[in-house]
N, C-alpha and C positions, 0 to 999 in steps of 0.2 A: 504695489498691489497687496491687499490683505488676503492671504491665501485661505485662512480659516473662514473668512466671510464669503469668499468665492465658493468654497466647498459647501457651506451651509446654504447658499443661494441656489446652487446647481443640484444639490441632492434630491429635491422633489422631482426634478426632471428625470434623473436617473431611476428613481423609484417608479415613476410612471411607465418608463420603457420596460422596466423589470416586470411590472404587473401585466402589461400587454403581452410580453413574451411568455409569461406563465399561462395566460389564457390561450395563446396560440399553441403551446405545447400540449395543453389539455384537449382542445377542440379543433385545432387547425386554423388556417387563415379564414375559412368561411365562418368561423365563430365570431369574427369581428364585423361590425357594421361599417358603413362607409366612412363615418367620422373617425372611428378607431383605426381603420386602415390608413387613412390620411395621417393620423397621429403617429402611427408606427413608422412610416417613412420619415416624417419630420423629426421625431424623437431620435431615430437612428442616426440621422445626419447631425443632429445637435450633439448627441453623446459622442459621436466620432470626433467632432471638433473639440469637445471637452477632453477627450483622451489625448489628442495632439497637444492641447494646451497644458495638460497635466504633465506630459513628458517634457515639454519645454521648461516648465517650472520646476522640474525634478522633484515632484511630490513623492510622498512615501510609497513604498512598494505595495502596501495594502490597497491604496486607492487605485494605483496603476493596474493591479491585478483585477480588481473589481470592475473597473471601466473596460479593461481589455476583454473580460469575459462577457460583459454586456454587449460590446460591439461585435464580438464573434458570434454570439447568439443572434443578435439582430441581423447581421449579414447573412447567416444561414437561413433565416426566415425570409428576408427580403429577396435573396438570390437563391432560394432553395431549389434543389433539383430532386428527382426521385431517389430516395435513400435505398442503399443496398445494405441491409442489416448484417448479412453474412460478411460483407466486406468491412463494415465497421467493427464487427467482432474480431475478424482477423487482424485488422489494423491496430486494435487495442493491444493485443499480445505481441504483435510484430514490432510496433514502433512506439505506441503511446506509453505502455507500461515501462519499458526501458528508459524512455525519456523522463518519466516521473521519478524513477529511481535516481537518475543523474541529477535532476533538478533539486532533489531533496536528500542528497547523499549525506549532508551534515547531520540531519535528524537520524538517519540510519546508523551513522557512525557513533552518535551519542547512545543510541539504543544498544549497539554492540558493546560499548564500554560498560554500560549499566549491567550487562550480563556477564561479560568476560572478566572484569575486574573482581567482582564478588567470587567468581569461580576460582580464580587464581589465589585469592585471599583464603578461601575455604580449604583449598588444597594445601596451602602452607600451614594453616592451623592444624589440620589433621596430621601433617608430617611432624609437628611439634608435640601434639597430644591427640592420640587416637580416640580418646573419649569425646572429642569434639563431635564425632559422628553420632553420638547419643543425644546431642542437644535437641531439645524439643522446641521447635518454632511455634507449634500449636500444641496444647495439652493432649498427650497421647499420640502425637505424631512426630517421632524423632526424625532427624535428617536422613538417617539410614534405618529402614524398618528392621525389626528383629529377623524376619524371614530372609530378607536380602542379606543381612549381615551373616547369618548362618551359612548361606550358599557361598558367599565370598570367602568365609573362613575355611570352608571345606573345598576351596578351589573349584567351585562350580559356577557356571553362568546361568542366571535366571532366564536367559534368552534361548537356551538350548532347545526347549520344547516347541518354540515358534516354528522351526523349520518343518515340523510334522503337520502343521495346519496352516501353511502359508496363505492360501486364498482367503481363509477366514480372517487371519490376522492382518492381511493387507488392507481390508476395508476398515477394521477396527483402529489400526494405527493411523491411517489417513484421516479418519474421523476425529480421532483424539488430537492429532497435530493441527487440524483445521480449527478445532475448538480452542486450542491454546492461542492461535493467531487471532481468532475472533475476540477473545478476552483481552489480549494485548492491545488490539486496535480499539475495541469498544470502550475500554476503560480510559481512553483518552478524554472522554466526556467528563471525567472527574478532574479536569484540569491537569491531566496526565499523571496524577498521583497513583492511581491504580495501575497504570501501565508501568511506571517505575518500580512499583512493588513486585509486580509479576516478573519482570525481567530480573530484578535483584534476587528474588527467591529461586527462580529457575537456575540462575548462575550459581547461587550458593549450593543448591541441591546437587548439581552436576559436579561441581568442584569437590564437594564432600565425598560423594560416591567414588570419584576417581582417586581421592586421597586414601580412602579405606582400601580400595582395590590395590593401590600401590603398596600399602602396608603389608598386605598378604601376598604380594607377588603376582597380582592379577591385572595390573595396569595394562600390559600388552594385549590381554584378552579383550578388555572393554574398549580400548582404542581401535582394535581391529574390527570390533562390532560397530563402532560409531563412524568410522572413516568413510564408508561407502555412501550411506544415506545422509550423514551429517553435513556433507558438502553442499547439499541442497536444503535440508531441513533447517539448519541453523541460520543461513542467510534469509530464508523465508520468515523465520521468527523475528530476526533483527529488522527486516523490512516492515513487518506488521507492527513491531514496536515503534519504529520510526513514524509510521502512520498515526499511531496513538499519540506520540509526542507532537506531531504536526497539528493534530486536532486539539490537543491541550494548549498549544501555543496560540491558537486562534482565540481561546478563551482568556488566557492570561495576558496576552499582549495584542489587543485589537487595533492598536495604533489610532489613526484618525477615524477609523470606522466604528460604527456601533458594534457592540459585541455580537449581536444577532447577525449582522452583515458579515462580520469577520468569520463567524462559523460557517456561513454559506460559502464564502470565498475558499476556505481551506478544506471544507468537508469533502468536496468532489475529488481533489487530488489525493486526499487521505484514503478515501474509499477505493480509488483506483489502485493505490499501492497495495491495499489489502487484497483486492480481488485478483490482482496479478500474481499473488503468492499461491493461490489455490492449485494451479497446475503443478507448481514446484513441489507442493506438499503431497499431491497425489503420486507423483513420480517417486518422491522420497519414501512414501509409504510402501510402494511396491518393492523398492530396493531393500527397505528395512525388513520386509517379510520374506523375500525370495533370495536375497544374496547375503545380507549382513549376518544372520544367525547361523548360516550353514557351516558346519564343522568340516565338511568334506571339501570345501574350497580352500585353496592356498591363500595365506594372508596377503601375498603379493597381488593376487587377483582383486581382492577387495580394495587394496590401496590404489591400484590402477583405475578401478571403477570410480573411486572417490575423487582422485586427482583429475581424471578426464571429465567427470561431471562438473567439477568446480571450474575448470578452464572453459568449458562450453558455456557455463553460466556467466562467467566474466565477459566473454566475447558477446554473448547475447545482450547483456545489460549495458556494456560500456562502449560498444562499437555503434556509433550513430547510423541510422538508416532512415530514409524518407518513408512516409506512409505509402502503401500501395494505392494506386488510383485506378478508377475504371478506365478502360480503353476509350479515351475520347480526346480529340485534339484540343489545343488551347482555344482555337477559333470556335469550335463547336461548344465548348464550355461557356465562352463569352456570349455566344448566341443564345444558349439556353438560359443563362442568367438574365440577359436583356429581355428575353421573351417573358420570363417569370415576372420581372419588374414591371414590364408593360402591362401584364395581366392584372397586377395589383393596382396599378394606376387606373386602368380601365374600370375595374370594379368600383374603385373609390369615387370616380367621377360620374358613374352611372346614376341618374336620378332615382331616388327611392320611391 
């Protein structure tokens, strides 16, 4: 069997189902006339058979994901029941987002390396030559600003004043962190080039600042400031970076799919990865405003907060759990699905 010829022959059928599903998403089933309703059921069954054949032929992951998404969307429309948007919202953060993280952990690990390795290299460079901190990545913008350098040299932390205006800074910090994640994710559309540069620069900046702090004996101070909120903030940035890399992968390596189809396939999980980071960043922003800068809190307290937050995050992300379902028996679910399917058939067969 010529696989490429089979894919080329079946692709118009897949696109027909995709177009019908888009119409249903916009206007509901009643936006379809009788012929289109009949086509929806016929195309759904046909694409379901194609998915089974694609699995048997062990086709590429891109085609399997594309067909699986089509079949899932088709099933949800043909056997749809009344949606509970609050339940969907809860399920996304309870089960879907952690599952997306587990499925795309390789991209997240690459994003982590793109940030951590430059940070370690910069820290080492500063240890060998303190003047590395004066390096201007952009004209007039050194790695460590003159104001920050003066504070570090005088053994002061630039974060000390934050504790006196914590409510204000909580919103500002959360907004800034979300912006960093948005940029890391959105620049994936540049074939991941922008995402890589953002991660590399942030790692370089953090490593340089820590190196300068170490030179002046201030490293424990900045680490104690970072430990509480960084346990959530840094993973959120890495996950958003992984989402950007996933989006870039869809452009660079579309596989057997057209590039536009590849972007459609991977854009949804990439967006899900980014959206799941927003609550993490909001929590991290509150910790960074109300706990991290406080000089009256023992350092051990900040470490405990950071370690506890990181452990909870790991349990949340890597302990699999099923999505919450509405309280309905399996028999009732089947009955509802059959009733909906019968209604579609009845509408389709009703003379116009």
